[in-house]
C-alpha positions as CSV (number, residue, x, y, z in Angstrom):
1,M,173.5,100.2,3.7
2,K,170.2,101.4,2.6
3,R,169.0,98.0,2.9
4,V,170.0,97.6,6.3
5,K,168.4,101.1,7.5
6,K,165.2,100.0,6.1
7,L,165.4,97.1,8.2
8,I,165.7,98.9,11.0
9,I,163.1,101.2,10.3
10,C,160.4,98.3,9.7
11,A,161.8,96.2,12.7
12,L,161.0,99.7,14.7
13,I,157.5,100.0,13.3
14,I,156.7,96.7,14.5
15,F,158.0,97.8,18.0
16,L,156.2,100.5,18.4
17,N,152.9,98.8,16.9
18,G,153.1,95.9,19.9
19,L,153.8,98.6,22.6
20,F,150.6,99.7,21.3
21,L,148.6,96.6,21.2
22,M,150.2,95.4,24.5
23,R,148.5,98.7,25.8
24,A,145.5,98.5,24.0
25,N,145.0,94.6,25.3
26,A,146.5,95.3,28.8
27,A,143.6,98.4,29.8
28,S,140.3,97.8,29.5
29,G,137.3,99.4,30.9
30,S,133.3,98.7,31.1
31,L,130.4,100.9,32.2
32,K,127.9,98.8,33.7
33,I,123.7,98.9,34.8
34,S,121.9,96.7,36.8
35,R,118.7,96.9,39.1
36,T,119.2,96.2,42.7
37,S,115.9,94.0,43.0
38,N,114.1,91.4,40.2
39,N,111.2,91.7,41.7
40,Q,108.2,92.9,39.0
41,V,108.0,96.8,39.1
42,Y,104.4,98.3,39.5
43,V,103.0,102.0,38.7
44,G,104.4,103.9,41.7
45,D,107.2,101.7,42.5
46,K,110.6,103.1,43.4
47,V,113.3,101.4,41.3
48,Q,116.8,101.5,42.3
49,F,119.9,101.1,39.8
50,K,123.6,100.3,40.9
51,I,125.9,102.0,38.3
52,T,129.6,100.6,38.1
53,L,132.6,102.7,36.1
54,S,135.7,100.1,36.1
55,A,138.9,99.5,34.3
56,T,141.9,97.5,34.6
57,A,144.4,100.8,34.5
58,S,143.8,103.9,37.0
59,L,140.7,106.1,35.7
60,G,141.4,109.8,35.2
61,A,138.3,111.4,34.4
62,W,134.6,111.1,33.1
63,E,131.0,112.0,32.4
64,F,128.1,109.9,31.3
65,V,124.2,110.6,31.1
66,V,122.0,108.1,32.6
67,D,119.3,107.9,29.7
68,Y,115.6,106.4,30.7
69,D,111.9,107.1,29.1
70,K,110.4,110.1,30.9
71,K,107.3,109.1,30.0
72,C,107.5,106.0,32.0
73,L,109.9,106.7,34.8
74,S,110.3,110.0,37.0
75,F,113.9,110.8,39.1
76,V,113.9,110.2,42.6
77,S,117.4,110.8,43.9
78,S,120.9,109.7,43.2
79,T,124.6,109.7,44.0
80,L,125.5,111.1,40.6
81,E,127.1,114.6,40.3
82,G,124.6,115.9,38.5
83,G,121.4,114.1,39.1
84,D,121.3,111.7,35.9
85,Q,124.4,113.0,34.8
86,A,128.1,112.0,36.0
87,V,130.8,114.2,36.0
88,A,134.0,113.8,37.7
89,A,138.0,113.7,37.7
90,V,140.2,112.0,40.3
91,T,143.5,113.8,41.9
92,N,145.4,110.4,42.3
93,D,146.4,107.1,40.9
94,K,144.5,104.9,43.4
95,T,140.7,104.7,41.5
96,K,140.1,101.8,39.3
97,S,136.5,101.5,40.0
98,K,133.3,104.3,41.0
99,T,130.0,103.3,42.0
100,Y,126.9,105.1,41.7
101,T,122.9,104.2,42.4
102,I,119.9,106.1,40.9
103,T,116.3,105.8,42.1
104,L,113.9,106.3,39.7
105,K,109.7,106.0,40.2
106,A,107.2,104.1,37.5
107,K,105.2,106.7,36.1
108,T,102.9,104.6,34.3
109,T,102.4,101.1,32.5
110,C,104.9,100.3,29.9
111,S,105.8,96.8,28.7
112,D,109.3,97.3,27.5
113,T,111.5,100.0,29.1
114,A,114.9,100.7,29.3
115,I,118.2,102.5,31.1
116,S,121.3,103.0,29.4
117,F,123.9,105.5,28.9
118,S,124.9,108.4,26.5
119,A,127.3,110.7,25.9
120,I,130.2,108.6,27.5
121,D,133.5,110.8,27.2
122,A,136.2,109.0,30.0
123,Y,140.2,108.8,30.5
124,Y,143.0,107.3,32.0
125,Y,144.8,108.6,34.8
126,D,147.7,109.1,32.2
127,N,145.2,111.3,29.8
128,S,144.7,108.4,27.3
129,K,141.5,107.3,26.1
130,L,138.7,104.9,28.2
131,N,136.2,103.6,25.8
132,P,134.3,101.4,28.1
133,S,131.7,98.2,27.4
134,T,128.0,99.7,28.1
135,N,125.1,97.7,28.8
136,K,121.3,98.2,29.4
137,V,118.3,97.5,31.5
138,T,115.3,96.8,30.2
139,F,112.1,95.6,31.9
140,S,108.2,96.4,32.0
141,I,105.9,98.5,34.7
142,K,102.7,96.8,35.4
143,D,99.2,98.1,36.5
144,K,99.1,96.9,40.6
145,S,95.2,97.6,40.6
146,S,94.7,94.7,38.4
147,L,96.2,92.0,41.2
148,S,94.7,90.3,43.7
149,N,94.8,91.4,47.2
150,D,93.7,88.1,48.4
151,D,96.1,87.1,51.6
152,N,93.5,85.0,53.4
153,L,93.6,81.2,53.7
154,K,90.9,78.8,53.0
155,A,91.4,76.0,55.5
156,L,94.2,75.6,58.4
157,S,94.8,72.4,60.2
158,V,97.2,69.7,62.0
159,S,97.3,66.7,61.1
160,G,95.7,64.0,63.4
161,Y,94.6,67.0,66.0
162,N,91.9,70.0,66.1
163,I,93.1,73.5,66.3
164,S,90.5,75.9,68.7
165,P,88.9,77.7,67.6
166,S,87.5,76.2,64.4
167,F,88.9,77.8,61.3
168,D,87.9,81.1,60.3
169,K,89.8,83.3,57.4
170,N,89.5,86.2,59.3
171,K,90.8,84.8,62.8
172,T,94.5,84.5,62.7
173,S,95.2,82.7,66.1
174,Y,94.7,79.4,67.3
175,S,95.7,76.8,69.7
176,L,96.6,73.2,70.1
177,T,97.8,71.0,73.3
178,V,99.6,68.2,72.3
179,P,101.5,65.0,75.0
180,N,104.7,65.4,76.0
181,N,105.8,62.8,73.9
182,V,105.0,64.8,70.5
183,R,108.1,66.3,69.5
184,Q,106.5,66.7,66.0
185,I,103.3,67.7,63.8
186,T,102.4,68.7,60.5
187,V,100.7,71.8,59.6
188,N,98.5,71.8,56.6
189,A,96.7,75.3,54.5
190,T,95.1,75.6,51.6
191,K,95.3,79.2,50.1
192,S,92.3,81.2,48.9
193,D,94.2,82.6,45.6
194,S,96.3,80.3,43.6
195,K,98.3,83.2,43.1
196,A,98.7,84.0,46.6
197,K,102.5,82.0,48.0
198,V,102.2,80.5,51.5
199,T,105.1,79.9,53.9
200,G,105.3,77.9,57.0
201,T,103.7,74.8,56.4
202,G,104.7,71.2,56.7
203,K,106.7,69.2,59.4
204,V,107.8,71.5,62.7
205,N,109.4,70.8,65.3
206,L,108.0,71.2,69.0
207,K,109.7,71.5,72.3
208,E,108.4,71.4,75.9
209,G,106.1,74.4,76.7
210,L,104.9,76.8,74.1
211,N,105.5,76.8,70.3
212,R,104.4,79.5,68.0
213,V,103.8,78.4,64.4
214,N,103.6,81.2,61.8
215,V,101.9,80.6,58.4
216,V,102.2,83.7,56.8
217,V,99.8,84.0,53.5
218,T,101.3,86.8,50.6
219,S,99.0,87.9,47.9
220,E,99.7,88.4,44.5
221,R,99.8,92.3,44.7
222,G,102.5,91.8,48.3
223,Y,100.0,92.0,51.2
224,K,100.9,89.6,53.7
225,K,98.7,87.9,56.5
226,T,100.1,85.9,59.1
227,Y,98.4,83.2,61.1
228,T,99.6,81.6,64.0
229,I,99.3,78.5,65.9
230,N,100.1,78.2,69.6
231,V,101.2,74.4,70.1
232,T,101.7,73.7,73.5
233,V,103.4,70.7,74.4
234,Q,102.4,69.5,77.7
235,E,104.8,69.2,81.1
236,K,105.6,65.7,82.7
237,D,104.0,67.0,85.8
238,P,102.1,69.9,85.7
239,I,101.0,72.0,88.1
240,K,96.8,72.3,87.4
241,V,94.9,75.2,89.0
242,E,91.0,75.6,88.7
243,V,89.6,79.0,86.9
244,G,85.9,79.8,86.1
245,G,85.4,76.0,86.9
246,E,87.6,75.0,83.9
247,E,90.8,73.6,84.8
248,H,94.3,75.4,83.6
249,T,98.2,74.6,83.6
250,I,100.4,77.3,85.5
251,I,103.6,78.1,83.0
252,R,106.7,77.4,84.2
253,K,109.2,78.8,81.6
254,R,109.7,81.8,81.6
255,A,110.2,81.9,77.5
256,D,106.9,80.9,77.2
257,L,105.9,84.7,78.7
258,K,105.8,88.1,77.7
259,A,105.6,90.8,80.2
260,P,103.3,93.8,79.8
261,Q,104.9,97.1,80.0
262,A,105.6,98.5,83.6
263,Y,105.7,95.2,84.6
264,E,109.4,93.4,85.8
265,E,110.0,89.8,86.0
266,T,110.0,88.4,89.6
267,T,108.6,84.6,91.1
268,V,105.9,83.6,93.3
269,K,105.7,80.5,95.3
270,I,102.6,78.2,94.5
271,N,102.9,74.8,95.7
272,N,106.2,75.4,97.2
273,E,107.8,76.1,94.0
274,D,109.0,79.4,92.8
275,I,106.9,80.3,89.3
276,P,107.9,83.2,86.8
277,A,106.0,85.9,87.6
278,F,105.6,89.5,86.5
279,H,104.9,92.5,89.1
280,S,104.1,96.4,88.6
281,D,104.3,98.3,91.6
282,I,102.0,100.9,90.2
283,T,99.4,98.4,89.7
284,G,100.1,96.1,93.0
285,Y,99.5,92.9,90.6
286,N,101.7,90.0,90.2
287,L,100.7,88.0,87.2
288,V,101.7,84.3,86.4
289,G,100.8,82.6,82.9
290,L,98.0,79.8,82.5
291,T,97.1,77.2,79.9
292,D,93.2,76.2,79.3
293,K,92.2,72.9,77.8
294,N,92.9,74.3,74.0
295,G,96.1,75.6,75.0
296,V,95.0,78.8,74.7
297,V,98.0,81.5,76.7
298,N,96.9,83.8,79.2
299,L,98.3,86.2,82.1
300,Y,96.3,85.9,85.4
301,I,96.6,88.1,88.5
302,Y,97.4,85.8,91.2
303,N,96.3,86.3,94.3
304,D,98.5,84.5,97.2
305,I,96.0,85.0,100.2
306,D,93.1,83.6,98.5
307,N,95.1,81.4,96.1
308,T,92.5,82.6,93.0
309,Y,93.3,83.6,90.0
310,T,91.6,86.5,87.6
311,V,92.1,87.0,83.7
312,Y,94.5,89.8,82.8
313,N,94.2,91.7,79.5
314,E,95.4,94.7,78.4
315,Y,94.4,97.4,76.0
316,S,95.7,99.9,74.0
317,F,93.8,103.3,72.6
318,S,96.2,106.5,71.8
319,G,98.5,105.8,74.4
320,I,96.3,104.8,77.4
321,R,96.7,101.2,78.7
322,I,93.8,100.1,80.7
323,Y,92.8,97.0,82.6
324,P,88.8,97.0,82.4
325,F,87.3,95.0,85.3
326,T,84.2,95.0,87.3
327,P,83.5,98.2,89.6
328,T,82.3,97.8,93.1
329,E,78.9,99.0,94.0
330,E,79.5,102.4,95.2
331,N,81.3,102.8,91.9
332,L,78.9,101.9,89.9
333,F,76.1,104.3,88.2
334,V,72.4,104.3,89.3
335,G,70.4,102.7,86.8
336,A,73.2,101.0,84.3
337,K,72.6,98.7,82.2
338,E,75.3,95.8,81.5
339,T,76.1,95.4,77.7
340,E,78.9,93.6,75.7
341,I,81.6,95.8,74.4
342,T,83.8,94.3,71.5
343,I,87.7,95.1,71.5
344,G,89.5,93.7,68.3
345,E,88.9,89.7,69.2
346,D,87.7,90.3,73.1
347,T,84.6,91.0,74.5
348,I,84.1,92.7,77.4
349,M,81.5,93.7,79.6
350,G,80.7,97.4,79.8
351,Y,77.6,99.6,80.8
352,T,75.1,102.2,79.3
353,I,73.3,105.0,81.3
354,D,70.6,107.6,80.2
355,G,72.3,110.6,78.4
356,V,75.5,109.3,77.6
357,K,76.1,108.3,74.0
358,Y,78.5,106.0,74.3
359,P,79.1,102.4,76.3
360,L,81.2,103.0,79.6
361,V,84.0,100.8,80.8
362,Y,85.5,100.7,84.5
363,A,89.1,100.6,84.1
364,L,92.6,100.5,85.7
365,N,95.1,102.8,84.2
366,V,98.1,100.5,84.1
367,E,100.4,103.8,83.9
368,T,99.2,105.7,86.3
369,G,97.2,103.0,88.9
370,K,94.2,105.2,88.8
371,E,90.5,103.6,88.5
372,N,88.7,105.8,86.0
373,W,85.4,105.3,83.8
374,Y,86.0,105.8,80.2
375,T,83.5,106.1,77.0
376,F,84.2,103.5,73.8
377,D,83.9,104.5,70.7
378,S,83.4,101.5,69.0
379,E,83.1,102.9,65.1
380,E,86.5,105.0,65.4
381,G,87.8,102.5,68.0
382,T,88.9,105.3,70.2
383,L,88.8,105.7,74.1
384,Q,88.0,108.5,76.7
385,K,88.2,109.4,79.9
386,Y,84.6,110.0,81.3
387,A,84.2,113.3,83.3
388,E,81.3,113.3,86.1
389,G,79.3,116.1,85.4
390,K,79.0,116.1,81.7
391,A,78.4,113.6,79.3
392,P,80.1,113.7,76.0
393,E,78.6,115.5,73.1
394,E,75.4,116.3,75.3
395,K,74.3,119.3,77.1
396,E,76.3,120.3,80.1
397,D,73.2,120.3,82.6
398,V,72.8,116.3,82.0
399,K,74.6,114.7,84.9
400,P,74.1,110.6,85.7
401,V,73.5,110.3,89.2
402,T,75.6,107.4,91.4
403,K,74.2,105.3,93.7
404,G,76.8,107.6,96.2
405,D,74.6,110.9,94.8
406,A,71.3,109.3,95.1
407,N,72.0,108.7,98.9
408,N,73.3,112.7,99.8
409,D,70.2,113.7,98.1
410,K,67.9,111.7,100.6
411,Y,69.9,113.0,103.4
412,K,69.6,116.4,102.1
413,N,66.0,116.7,101.6
414,L,65.3,115.0,104.9
415,S,67.5,118.0,106.7
416,Y,65.6,120.2,104.6
417,I,62.4,118.9,106.3
418,L,63.5,118.7,109.9
419,G,64.9,121.9,109.6
420,G,61.2,123.1,108.4
421,I,59.8,121.3,111.4
422,A,62.4,122.5,113.9
423,S,61.7,126.0,112.7
424,I,57.9,126.0,113.4
425,L,58.0,124.4,116.8
426,F,60.4,127.5,117.6
427,V,57.9,129.7,116.6
428,F,55.0,127.7,118.7
429,L,57.5,127.7,121.5
430,F,58.2,131.3,121.4
431,V,54.4,132.7,121.2
432,A,53.9,130.2,124.3
433,L,56.6,132.0,126.3
434,I,55.5,135.2,125.2
435,R,51.8,134.3,126.8
436,L,53.2,132.8,129.7
437,V,54.9,136.5,130.4
438,P,52.9,138.4,132.7
439,K,51.2,141.5,131.6
440,K,52.0,144.8,133.2
441,K,48.7,146.4,135.2
């Protein structure tokens, strides 16, 4: 009988140990951290990490601390309950995982810094202890100032063709026109810095009309510059027009054009064909797209009365959008001298007058439809409406004289002279009349 009792006790012990082992093997958990990006970290960068606590059974409560070297990193933000510390408990048995994020900022160069966990205390929903497996993330922090910021190309070309204008590393826009039967080109680019990266080269498929090919250079430091080649595949039966003595082609596809602000889509009749255009009730202009012999696309003001085209270029300055053009003679200042003004990559006509520090531009405000004179500061790249009667940064008594003002002054002086003569004649006439009056005896 005693032997039977011993056997029963041994079997019970083995059974209970089996249940314990089954529970131990059935439930497990992990506390893992990972970087959301594997890019090299530089001083000043913000680095985000993802933290996940998970288990095969329902979680009950947990707390842990995220450890990092405070000399290398500083706290920015997190979704943890306590900044860099998690303290949480759940009220149901549905939670088997919890995810957090924490963002740190790289303070200084560190060859080997790590993010890990400490003070881990976790439990299942049934209050049994959870001992999750953990990991750590190690990475280096480098000084970005030592990296190259060269995002230039040394050469850019299209096999078998010449782009226009000739390549210059500081110019980012180029044009090319190819015959109608060309449906593919090969773009070649040589980077200035061997550590930079270039995308957009190789074989490029084309469609009829305008094709924009972008070649992007990314420097070692991360700066980007985009070089664009506007490739125009000629139409089968193009409409040719002459502008400034040069042949241009009318663009028939609206997708190849971009409407300026305050302009709406419309069409105009050219050669008995509906051509896509843009119209503004403010300026009253109808704009159509033309391509020159080099494939350069631009918008032109179309005058359907005399069938002429005038190039249309807008420029924006701190919310002011203008269309510069040549003023009429009555709006031109007396003594004004023509000069060239550079805005971006464009050169426009401006004027200088005595007493005014900056050159003047005559332009239409495309948002109001009003014509005005503007002063242009090339150093600051700013534009200011010119107030007649007071030149910017000059004395208030300085007043440029227009041709209209000069004519008014002439008439005013003439009126003074005639008035003086009339006064003298009146005096002589008065004296003569007095002498004619007979005297009393």
